Every structure is written in structure tokens, then in C-alpha cells.
C-alpha positions in Angstrom: 0.0 0.0 -0.1 1.3 3.4 -0.8 2.2 5.9 1.9 -0.5 8.4 2.9 0.5 11.9 1.6 0.6 14.9 3.9 0.4 18.2 2.0 1.8 21.2 3.8 0.7 24.6 2.4 2.6 27.8 3.3 5.8 25.7 3.6 8.2 28.6 3.6 6.8 30.1 6.8 8.0 29.4 10.4 5.6 26.5 10.9 6.1 25.1 7.4 9.9 25.0 7.8 9.6 23.2 11.2 7.4 20.5 9.5 10.1 20.1 7.0 12.6 19.6 9.8 10.3 17.0 11.5 9.2 15.1 8.3 11.9 12.4 8.5 10.6 11.5 12.0 7.3 10.4 10.5 8.5 7.9 7.8 5.0 6.3 7.5 4.0 9.4 5.5 5.0 11.1 2.3 5.3 14.8 2.7 4.7 17.4 -0.1 5.6 20.9 0.7 4.0 23.7 -1.3 4.9 27.3 -0.9 2.9 30.3 -1.8 4.5 30.4 -5.2 3.8 26.7 -5.7 0.1 26.8 -5.0 -2.2 29.9 -5.2 -4.8 28.9 -2.7 -7.3 31.6 -3.7 -7.6 30.0 -7.2 -10.0 27.1 -6.8 -9.2 25.6 -10.1 -5.6 25.5 -9.5 -5.9 23.9 -6.1 -8.3 21.3 -7.5 -5.8 20.4 -10.3 -3.1 20.1 -7.7 -5.2 17.7 -5.6 -6.1 15.6 -8.6 -2.4 14.7 -9.2 -1.5 14.4 -5.6 -4.6 12.8 -3.8 -3.4 13.9 -0.3 -4.9 12.1 2.7 -4.0 15.0 4.9 -3.4 18.8 4.5 -1.8 21.1 7.1 -2.5 24.6 6.1 0.3 26.9 7.3 -0.4 29.6 4.6 -1.3 32.9 6.0 -0.9 36.6 5.6 0.9 37.4 9.0 1.9 41.0 8.7 -0.3 42.2 11.5 0.3 46.0 11.2 0.4 46.1 7.4 -3.0 44.2 7.3 -4.5 47.5 8.5 -3.7 49.1 5.1 -3.7 46.0 3.0 -7.2 44.7 4.1 -8.2 43.1 0.8 -4.9 41.1 0.6 -5.4 39.9 4.3 -9.0 38.8 3.6 -8.0 37.1 0.5 -5.2 35.0 1.9 -6.6 34.5 5.5 -10.2 34.2 4.5 -11.2 33.3 0.9 -8.3 31.1 0.3 -9.0 29.1 3.4 -12.5 28.5 2.2 -11.3 27.3 -1.2 -8.7 24.9 0.3 -11.4 23.6 2.8 -13.8 22.9 -0.1 -11.2 21.2 -2.2 -10.2 19.1 0.9 -13.7 18.0 1.4 -14.2 17.1 -2.3 -11.1 14.9 -2.2 -11.8 13.5 1.3 -8.5 15.1 2.6 -8.4 15.7 6.3 -7.5 19.4 6.9 -5.7 21.0 9.9 -5.9 24.7 9.6 -3.9 27.1 11.8 -5.5 30.2 13.3 -4.6 32.6 16.0 -5.3 34.2 19.4 -6.1 37.5 17.6 -9.6 36.2 17.0 -10.2 37.3 20.6 -10.6 40.9 21.9 -8.0 40.3 24.8 -10.5 41.5 27.5 -10.6 38.1 29.3 -9.0 37.5 32.7 -8.8 33.8 32.3 -7.3 31.6 29.5 -9.5 31.4 26.5 -11.3 28.2 25.8 -11.9 27.1 22.2 -15.6 27.7 22.5 -15.3 31.3 24.0 -16.9 34.2 22.2 -14.7 35.8 19.5 -14.3 39.5 18.9 -11.2 40.5 16.9 -9.9 44.1 17.2 -7.5 44.2 14.1 -7.9 43.6 10.5 -5.6 40.6 10.8 -7.8 39.1 13.5 -10.9 39.7 11.5 -9.4 38.0 8.4 -8.3 35.0 10.5 -11.8 34.6 12.0 -13.3 34.8 8.5 -11.0 32.0 7.6 -12.2 29.9 10.5 -15.8 30.5 9.5 -15.2 29.6 5.8 -13.2 26.5 6.8 -16.1 25.0 8.7 -18.7 26.2 6.3 -17.0 24.3 3.5 -15.5 21.5 5.5 -17.2 20.6 8.9 -14.8 17.8 9.4 -11.8 20.1 9.7 -9.6 20.7 12.7 -8.6 24.3 13.5 -5.7 25.0 15.8 -5.4 28.4 17.2 -2.0 29.4 18.5 -0.2 32.5 19.7 3.2 34.3 19.8 4.8 31.9 17.4 8.6 31.8 17.0 11.4 29.6 15.7 14.8 29.6 14.2 13.2 30.4 10.8 11.8 33.7 9.5 11.3 36.9 11.3 10.0 36.7 14.9 10.3 38.2 18.3 13.1 35.9 19.6 15.4 36.4 16.6 14.6 40.2 16.7 15.5 40.4 20.4 18.7 38.5 19.9 19.7 40.9 17.1 18.7 44.1 19.1 20.5 42.9 22.3 23.7 42.4 20.3 23.4 45.8 18.6 22.0 48.1 21.5 22.9 48.8 25.0 19.2 49.1 26.0 15.8 48.3 24.6 12.2 48.9 25.6 9.6 46.0 25.6 5.9 46.1 26.3 5.0 44.6 29.7 1.1 44.8 29.8 0.3 42.3 27.0 -0.1 38.9 28.5 0.0 35.4 26.9 2.2 32.5 26.3 4.7 31.9 23.4 4.6 28.9 21.0 7.7 27.3 19.6 6.8 26.4 16.0 8.7 23.2 16.3 6.3 22.1 19.2 3.3 23.1 17.2 4.6 21.2 14.1 4.9 18.1 16.3 1.5 18.5 17.7 0.0 18.6 14.3 1.8 15.5 13.1 1.0 13.7 16.3 -2.7 14.4 15.8 -2.4 12.8 12.3 -0.4 9.9 13.6 -2.8 9.2 16.4 -5.3 7.8 14.0 -8.0 9.7 15.8 -9.8 12.5 14.2 -12.1 14.7 16.0 -13.1 17.9 14.2 -13.4 21.2 16.0 -11.4 24.1 17.3 -8.3 23.5 19.5 -5.9 25.7 21.2 -2.1 25.1 21.4 0.7 27.2 22.8 3.5 26.4 25.3 2.4 26.5 28.9 3.0 29.4 31.3 1.8 33.1 31.6 4.2 35.9 30.8 4.4 39.5 29.2 6.5 40.3 26.1 8.9 42.0 28.6 9.2 38.7 30.5 9.9 36.9 27.3 12.7 39.4 26.4 14.3 39.1 29.8 14.5 35.3 29.4 16.1 35.7 26.1 18.6 38.0 27.5 19.5 35.6 30.2 19.9 32.8 27.8 22.2 34.5 25.5 24.1 36.2 28.3 23.6 39.7 27.0 24.4 42.9 28.9 21.7 44.8 27.2 19.3 46.6 29.6 15.6 45.7 29.0 13.1 48.4 30.1 9.4 47.5 30.6 7.0 50.0 29.0 3.1 50.1 28.6 1.5 49.5 25.3 0.5 53.2 25.2 4.3 54.0 24.8 4.6 51.7 21.8 1.7 52.6 19.3 1.3 50.3 16.4 -1.2 50.5 13.4 -3.0 47.3 14.6 -4.4 47.0 18.1 -3.1 43.9 20.0 -5.1 41.8 22.4 -4.0 42.7 26.0 -4.6 39.1 27.2 -4.3 36.2 24.9 -3.6 33.2 27.0 -5.0 30.1 25.4 -6.4 27.1 27.4 -4.8 24.0 25.9 -6.6 21.5 27.9 -8.8 20.2 25.1 -6.0 19.3 22.7 -4.2 17.5 25.5 -7.3 15.5 26.5 -8.5 14.6 23.0 -5.2 13.9 21.3 -2.8 13.3 24.2 -0.6 16.1 22.7 2.4 17.2 24.7 2.5 20.8 25.8 6.0 22.0 26.9 6.8 24.7 29.4 7.6 28.0 27.5 11.1 28.5 28.9 12.2 25.0 28.2 11.0 25.4 24.5 12.7 28.8 24.3 16.0 27.3 25.5 15.8 24.7 22.8 15.2 27.3 20.0 17.9 29.7 21.2 20.4 26.8 21.3 19.5 26.0 17.7 19.7 29.6 16.6 23.1 30.0 18.2 24.4 26.9 16.5 23.2 27.8 13.1 
């Protein structure tokens, strides 16, 4: 019998790259990685033709428009990539009986909660990016009720541009930096999220719905920066500042802690402590 095919879309992003790193640890599957250039997800016909040749059993959709601030002025592009394209992909997956895991975000919430968000909690995005990602979730389930959506937060890895790499660079370049201390959440190491996606597929158990995944803990961006500083042994002074001192085009949720108990209970997925995961990532970045 031929190996089941896992199609990974958005393969050049942080999560896509981590899935490429992990693929060899899952030899029972054949992986096909498609970048934005390889597969224009908003063209239904193109996606359909791609699936005809490939017949994938699974699809992990990592493709997304992630420029949160730029989305405020590029609304149409954000809605196309994070909304319409997701609906297209979900419809094609349903047609070909391909099981879909779609990645979403904590930005679908308004950030006004005081306790970790459950998957079924009311949404209320406060940015164009958040609105576009919520639209993607809605279209995903409308076109393919059997899909799994995983919301995540504060994603970083050794690949691409992210908070950890930016902090490491700035701490080498500057004697002091300022970091927001009144936005609370938990970071997600993309390598851990990638493993969670593959472990769900490998479990042989499929339960559609919305799940939350991030590393465990509760910190501010300032706490995150201080931990990075300690791990790289930097002398850079990190100053805590309020969000009001660092205005951005897009509003960020003040509180975006995600409750991960459902994904642990249903799929027995491992959720690492944030500092332990950060240590692993920093080590990889320093070695690269």
C-alpha cells in the first residue's frame, strides 16, 4: 500500500519550515511541501488540479498573511489570503476526502478576558488581521465541517522573522531596549506546534473542531525578552513599557492566554513549558 500523503501549504513560513525539519521522524507518511509560489490557494481551479495529481490524505494549512500591522492598510490582501483562500482549500479538501488541519490565531479574541481562552469562548477580533483569520475559520467550517482548526499565539522559531530572533539581534546591537509589559500570553515554539499537528495525524484519531495550542505558562513580552537576554548572556538593559508608549497601526489583544486542555485531552498532545522550549530554540539559533 502506498504511503499516505501529507500536503503542507505555506511551507516557507515558520511552521512550514519546522514541519520540513520534522518530516523524517514520521517515515510512515510522504510529505509534499507547497509554498505560496507553488500553490495559489485563492484559485479554486489551481488547487483542485493540484489535488487531482496528488490525492493527499491530509493537509496542514500553514499559509497565512501574517503582517499584523500592514494588514490595516492591506485589508483586501489579508482577507483574500486568510479568508477566501482558506474556504477554497477547505472545499477542495472536502471534495477529495482530505483531512484538513488549519492554523489560526489568538487574535480572533478581543483580549479582555482574565482567564485563559477556551476554544468555544466568544470571539471579537480588534484588528484587520484578527478579522481576516476569524473569516478563515468560518469559511473553513462552512466548506468542511470535518476540519480541525488549531489556534496558536506568539509563534517563534529559528526560521523567518519573529520576536526571539529580533530580540537576539537588538540585544547584540544596542545597550538598552524597551519592551511592552502589559500584554499577557504564552509563546509557541513552532517546532512544538509542528509536532502537535503530526502527532494528531499519527494518532489515527480524528475529532473535528477548534483546539488551542501554545506552550504552557503566563508571561508578558517583557518577561519573554528578559528570558532571552539571560539565555544569550547579553548585557543589554531591557526596560518595561506600557502598550501606550509603543503605538502600532494594529491593536493587539491585552490578554491572549489560550487554554490548551482540550488538545491534551482529545489527542494526548504534549505541551512543553515555555522556557524549556525557548531554551531549545535559542540553542538552535546560536548553533546555526
